[in-house]
C-alpha positions in Angstrom: -7.0 5.2 -20.5 -9.1 5.7 -17.3 -9.2 9.4 -18.0 -11.0 8.6 -21.3 -13.5 6.4 -19.5 -14.2 9.2 -16.9 -14.7 11.6 -19.9 -17.2 9.2 -21.4 -19.1 8.8 -18.1 -19.2 12.6 -17.8 -20.5 12.9 -21.4 -23.2 10.3 -20.7 -24.3 12.1 -17.5 -24.4 15.5 -19.2 -26.9 14.1 -21.8 -29.5 13.7 -19.1 -31.2 10.6 -17.9 -33.5 8.4 -20.0 -35.6 7.0 -17.1 -36.0 7.4 -13.4 -37.4 4.7 -11.1 -38.6 5.6 -7.6 -37.5 2.8 -5.2 -38.4 1.8 -1.7 -35.1 0.0 -1.3 -32.7 1.7 1.1 -29.3 0.4 2.0 -26.9 1.1 4.8 -23.9 0.9 2.5 -23.6 0.9 -1.3 -21.3 -2.1 -1.1 -24.3 -4.2 -0.5 -25.7 -3.1 -3.9 -22.4 -4.0 -5.6 -22.5 -7.4 -3.8 -26.0 -8.1 -5.1 -25.0 -7.0 -8.6 -21.9 -9.3 -8.7 -24.0 -12.3 -7.7 -26.7 -11.4 -10.2 -24.1 -11.0 -13.0 -22.6 -14.4 -12.2 -25.7 -16.5 -11.5 -28.8 -14.5 -12.6 -30.2 -14.6 -9.1 -31.4 -11.5 -7.2 -30.3 -12.1 -3.6 -32.5 -9.5 -1.9 -36.1 -9.3 -0.6 -37.8 -6.1 -1.6 -40.9 -4.9 -3.4 -38.6 -3.4 -6.0 -37.3 -6.8 -7.2 -38.8 -6.5 -10.7 -37.4 -3.0 -11.3 -34.0 -4.0 -9.9 -33.9 -7.1 -12.2 -34.7 -5.0 -15.2 -32.0 -2.5 -14.3 -29.4 -5.3 -13.8 -30.5 -7.0 -17.0 -29.9 -3.7 -18.8 -26.5 -3.3 -17.1 -25.4 -6.7 -18.3 -26.4 -6.3 -21.9 -26.1 -2.7 -23.0 -22.8 -0.9 -23.4 -21.8 2.7 -22.5 -24.3 3.7 -19.9 -24.5 4.9 -16.3 -26.9 3.8 -13.6 -27.2 6.2 -10.7 -28.6 4.8 -7.5 -29.4 7.1 -4.6 -30.4 5.6 -1.3 -32.6 7.7 0.9 -30.8 10.3 3.1 -27.3 9.4 2.0 -24.6 11.9 1.4 -23.3 10.0 -1.7 -24.8 8.2 -4.6 -23.5 5.1 -6.5 -22.7 5.3 -10.2 -22.7 1.9 -11.8 -21.1 2.4 -15.2 -20.4 0.2 -18.2 -17.9 1.8 -20.6 -16.3 -0.2 -23.4 -17.5 -3.4 -21.8 -15.8 -2.6 -18.5 -17.8 -2.2 -15.3 -16.8 0.8 -13.2 -18.4 1.7 -9.9 -18.0 5.2 -8.4 -19.3 6.9 -5.3 -20.0 10.6 -5.8 -21.4 13.3 -3.6 -25.2 13.6 -3.9 -25.1 17.4 -3.9 -28.6 18.8 -4.7 -29.4 15.5 -6.4 -32.7 14.7 -4.6 -34.6 17.3 -2.9 -37.2 14.9 -1.3 -34.4 12.5 -0.2 -36.3 9.4 -1.5 -34.4 6.4 -3.0 -34.3 6.2 -6.8 -32.3 4.8 -9.7 -31.7 6.8 -12.9 -30.5 5.3 -16.2 -28.3 7.3 -18.5 -27.3 6.1 -22.0 
């Protein structure tokens, strides 16, 4: 079953991204992003202080409501990036190597659907 979900994630990523947001937000660990997401999903409150609040809220609202998509978040100068996926109404979070993903090393989020 999980193999089918990974296949769907790969298929969505191979279609190319729909939108890219440049972000100022940098994190020490991607777990903090997941923690903020879990709180937002439960109580609709964004528990972070950043100039990117509006963009992050839009991304999280999208993540809550739209099925079968991937949100890729890269935090500046990290070796990995976070994939926040929603496949068949199931949330799946993955860390993957950020190989040649961002030449200028600036934080961004990309939405694939």
